[in-house]
N, C-alpha and C positions, 0 to 999 in steps of 0.2 A: 504494500500500500504506500502511496505517496505520503511522505511525512509532512509536507506543507503544500499549499496551493501552487500549482505550476502555471506560470503566465502563458496564455494562449491568445491567438488572434484568429479572426475569420476574414478571409478574402472573398469578395463577392457577397458581402453581407446583406445587401438589399434584395437579392433575388430569392426565389422560393426555397431553394436548397439552403442558401445562407440563412434564411429565416428559421429553417428547421434546425440548423446548427445552434442558433441563438436560443431557441426554445429548449433544446436538449441539454445545453450547457448551463442552464439556469440551476443554481444550487448543486452543480456537479461536485462530488466530494474531493476530487483531485485537481480540477482545473479552474482557473479564474480568468475570465475574459478581460484582457487589457487593451485590446484594439479591435475596432471594426473598420474594415477597409472596403472601398467600392470605387466606382469610376470617378473621374475628375468632376463630373457634373453634380455628384452627391457630396464630395469632399467639402468639409467645413460646415456642414449642416448637422443638426441633431438627428440621431437615427430615426426618431419618431416623425420628424418632419420630412425626411427624404424617402421614407419607405411606405409603400402601400402594402400593409400587412394582410396576407392572404390565408394564414392558418386559422383553424377553428378554435385555437386556444389563444388567450390574450398575449400581447407582447410583454415579455418580462420587464419588470420595473428597472432592472439594472441597465438595460440597453437603451431605454427611452431617451435619456439625456446625454448619452455618449456621442461625442463628435466624430463623425466619419472622417477617416484619414485616407490619403492616397494609397494605392496598393503598390508600395515599393519598400525596399529594405531600409531606407532612411526613416520612413514614417512608422513602419511596423517592426518592432523588435520584441520577439517572443520565442520561448523555447520550442513551442509547437504552433504551427500555422495550419489551420484548416482551410483547404482550398475548395471553394464552390465556384471557381472561375470557368468561363467558357473555354473550350478546348484550345482555341487559337491563342488566347491570352495566357492560359496556363502553360502552354508550350514554351513561352518566352520567360514568364516570371518565376515559375516553380524552381528551376535550377538556380536562379539568382538567390532565392531564399535559402536553398540547401547549401549553397556556397557560403552564405553569410552565417551559417551555423544553426539554422532552424530545421526542425523535423517537419517536413511538409506532408501532411496526411490529406491526400487528394481524392476528390470525387470526380475529377476530370479524367478523360480517356487518354490524354496526351502521352503518358509514359507507361501505360499498362503492359505494352508489349516489350518494354525494355528488358534486356537479358539480365540486368543487375537490379531490377526494380521489383520488389515484392508485390504481387497481386493477392491481397489477403482477404480471407474470411477466417478469423482466428479459431472458430469452432471446428474448422476442417483442416487448415494448413498453417497452424501457428508457427511451425518450424521454418517456414519460408521467410519469416521476419529477419533471420540471420543473413539473408542475402544482402542486406544493407552493408555488411562488413566488406563485401566485394565491391559494392557501389562506392563506398567511401574510398577504398583503395584505388579504384579506377579513376575517380574524378578528383581525388585529393581535396575533398571537402569534409567538414566536421558535421554538417547537417545531413539530411537524407530526404529521399522521396519515397513514400509508401502509398500505394494506391488501393482502392477498393474497386470491385468489378462493376460492370453495367448492372443496373437495377433488375433487369430481366434475368441475367445470369445467376443472380444471388440465390434465390430460393431453390431454383432448379439444381444448382450445383451442390447445395447442402444436402438435398434429398439424395442426389446421385452418390455423394460421398458415403453415406450410410450403406447404400446398396453395393457400391464398389468394394468397400471394406469386407462385406459379408459374402458376396457372390461373384464379384467381378462384373463390370459393365463394358460391353463391346460396342453397342450402337445406341443412339438416342435420336428420336424424332420428336420435335417439340413445336407446339403452336402456342403463341402468347396472346393474351388479351390484356393490353397494357393501359393503365390508368392515365387520365389526362394530366395529372400533376407531374408525370414523367417528362412532359413537354415544356415544363417551366411555365412562367406567367408572362404575358397573357396566354401563351400556348396555342391550342388549336381553336380556330374560329367555331363559334356555336353553329353557324350554318353548315359547316363541314361535318361536325360530329353528332348533332342531334338527329335522331331517327336513322342512325348510320353506324357502320363499322368501316374503318379505314384500313385496308389490307396492305399497308406499307408504312412502317414507322421510319420515316426518312431523315433521321437526324444523325448522319455519320456512320452508316453501315451497321445498323442495329442487328440484322441477321448474322452478319459476319462476326460480330462481337459474341453473340450467343453461341455460335459454332466454334469459336476459338478460345475464348476466355476460360471456360470450364476445363479445357485440356491443360492449361497452365496451373490452375488452382488444384486440380486433381493429380498433377504431376509430382515427381519426387525431387526433393531438395538433395543435391549431391555436392559433397565436398571432395575434391581430388587432392591427393598428397602432392607435396611440392618439395623442391630441393631444400636441404637443411638451411635454416636461417631466413627462409622466405615464407610468406603466408600461404596457406592452402587456398585454392581457388574454388569458387562455388558457382553452381548454375542449377537450373530447373530442367529436368527431363520431362517433356510434355507427355501427358497420358495418351496411350494408344487407344483412343475412343473416337468413333466416327459420329459426327453430329449433322443433322439437317433441321433447320429452323424456319418457321414462318412467324413474322411478328405483325401484330395488329393493334391499332388504337381503338379503344372502346369508351363509351360514355360512363366511366366510373371515375370518381375523384381521386381516390388513393387505393393502392393495392393491385399489384400485378399478379395475374393468374396465368399459369402455364399448364397446358395439357400435354403430357409426355407419354411416349411409348418407348420401352427399352428392351434391348436384347442383352441377356446376361451370359457370362461365361459358364455359370452353373445354374441351370433352371431350378426354380423353387416354387412352391405353392404360395399364393398370395398371403395366406396367414403367416407364413414364415417371414416373408418380406416385411409385413406390417410389424411384426415383433422386432425385427432388426432396426426399423426406423424408430420405433418407440424407445429402444434401448440405447440408441446412439448417444454417446457422450463426447463432449469437447475434450481436446488435449488438456492435461492438467494445468498448463500455463495459462489457459484461456477460460477456465471454469469459474473463477471467483472474482472476476473483474466487475466494476460497477455496471457495465453495459452487457455483461454476459447474458445470452438468451436462456431463459429458464421456463420450460425445457428448450433444448435445441430444436427439436422437432415435435410438433403436436399432431397426432393422427386422429382425424375425425371419422367416426363410424357411420354417421348419417349419410343417406343416399344423395343428399343435395348439398353437401359441404365439402370443401370450404367455400365461403362466399365473402367477397371483399368487405361488404358493409358489416357483417357479423364477426369476421375472424381476423381482420387486418391488425387489430391492436392486441392480439394474443401475445403474452409476454412483453407488454409495453411496446409492441410493434417490432420486437427483435426476434421473435420465434417464427420459424418456418412451419406452415400448416399444410399438411398433406391429407388428401381424402380420395375416395373412389378408387382405391387400389384394387385392381382385379386382373385377371388373365387377359393377355392380348393374343388374339387368334393368329397373328402373323409373327410378332416378336415374342416376348415372354410376359412382360407386365405393362400395364398402363395405369396412370394415376393423374391427379390434379394437384398442383402446388400453388400456394398463395404466399406472397411475401409483401410486406409494406414497403413500397418502393422509395419513399423519401426518408423513412427511418432506417430499417435494416438495409435497404438498397442504396442509401446515400449518406446523409449526415450521421445517422447512428452508426453506420459502418465505419466511417472515418474516425469517429470518437472511440469506438471499440479498438480500432487499430492503434490509436495513440495510447490507450491504456495498456495494450500489450507491449508497446515500446518501453513504457515506463517499467512495467513488471519484469521485463527481461534485462533491464539495466542498459538499454541501448539509446537512451535519449541523449 
């Protein structure tokens, strides 16, 4: 546990994901927000004046009168920087903060494919956090960049981890039903989404992310021996799993649903798979952190669950909810996964990653 509050900052603080960071960091036991950063047009204003608050919970009191500062290393000095920046801006700014000594916990997609950048879901691949040792060696900086995955990849990958550990996963076919909040604010036009389903989430290769990111997260962290007196080198071996994904936008506010069919290396009855999902536990290093999902996976027995409106806040929005697990006539199993996209799939994910950094003494 952190002995005293650690100073943290939020980049992109006025956007919808930035707002979720601010909400989740209210009264956090380890972290104290010391800076809120946004674009130049918002800098110099009180946060409450510059922000159109879109969450259904009130703006925290601590943030209302904070003065927004520019998103640069001169104005923002904190041990941990939470990035809710757009991809193009994150691509430029995040390395500057890492070079300046900050641990950047990023929700942006800019560096997820980096060979020395952890793509983390601590409840399934906490050991990947040690990849930052290689990152610091490669770039000669004291800070780091740690990423969380695309919000659609999150719940699906957590469910797959439990199945892969128990039975081995060979192929995955997935169809997403993605909430509107995943598009940010103001997001999708009401005339586009009302009475409609949009069969293309076109914000930067969504389907490609869902098909690639789980392979990195389900891959193995490998340290290779080195010559005496030099540091061991580390990398991730991608999981040998084939993915095919269709991504769709639907008229739901929060909560991404994924319908998945999987082929297993060792076929099992649905009841056995359900038991494996219920019994799945996070690695020891990720179990007792403030944001740890409790439980990691909740399995619903009802024929019509999970549903976003009823189940997205399970485990304070950090638990992955699975239902309708049954036999697939072509592959082996099929099921439905629900994950809160702006909590577990975005801001909550980055905060959980930061907690793991602290717990592992890597800050």
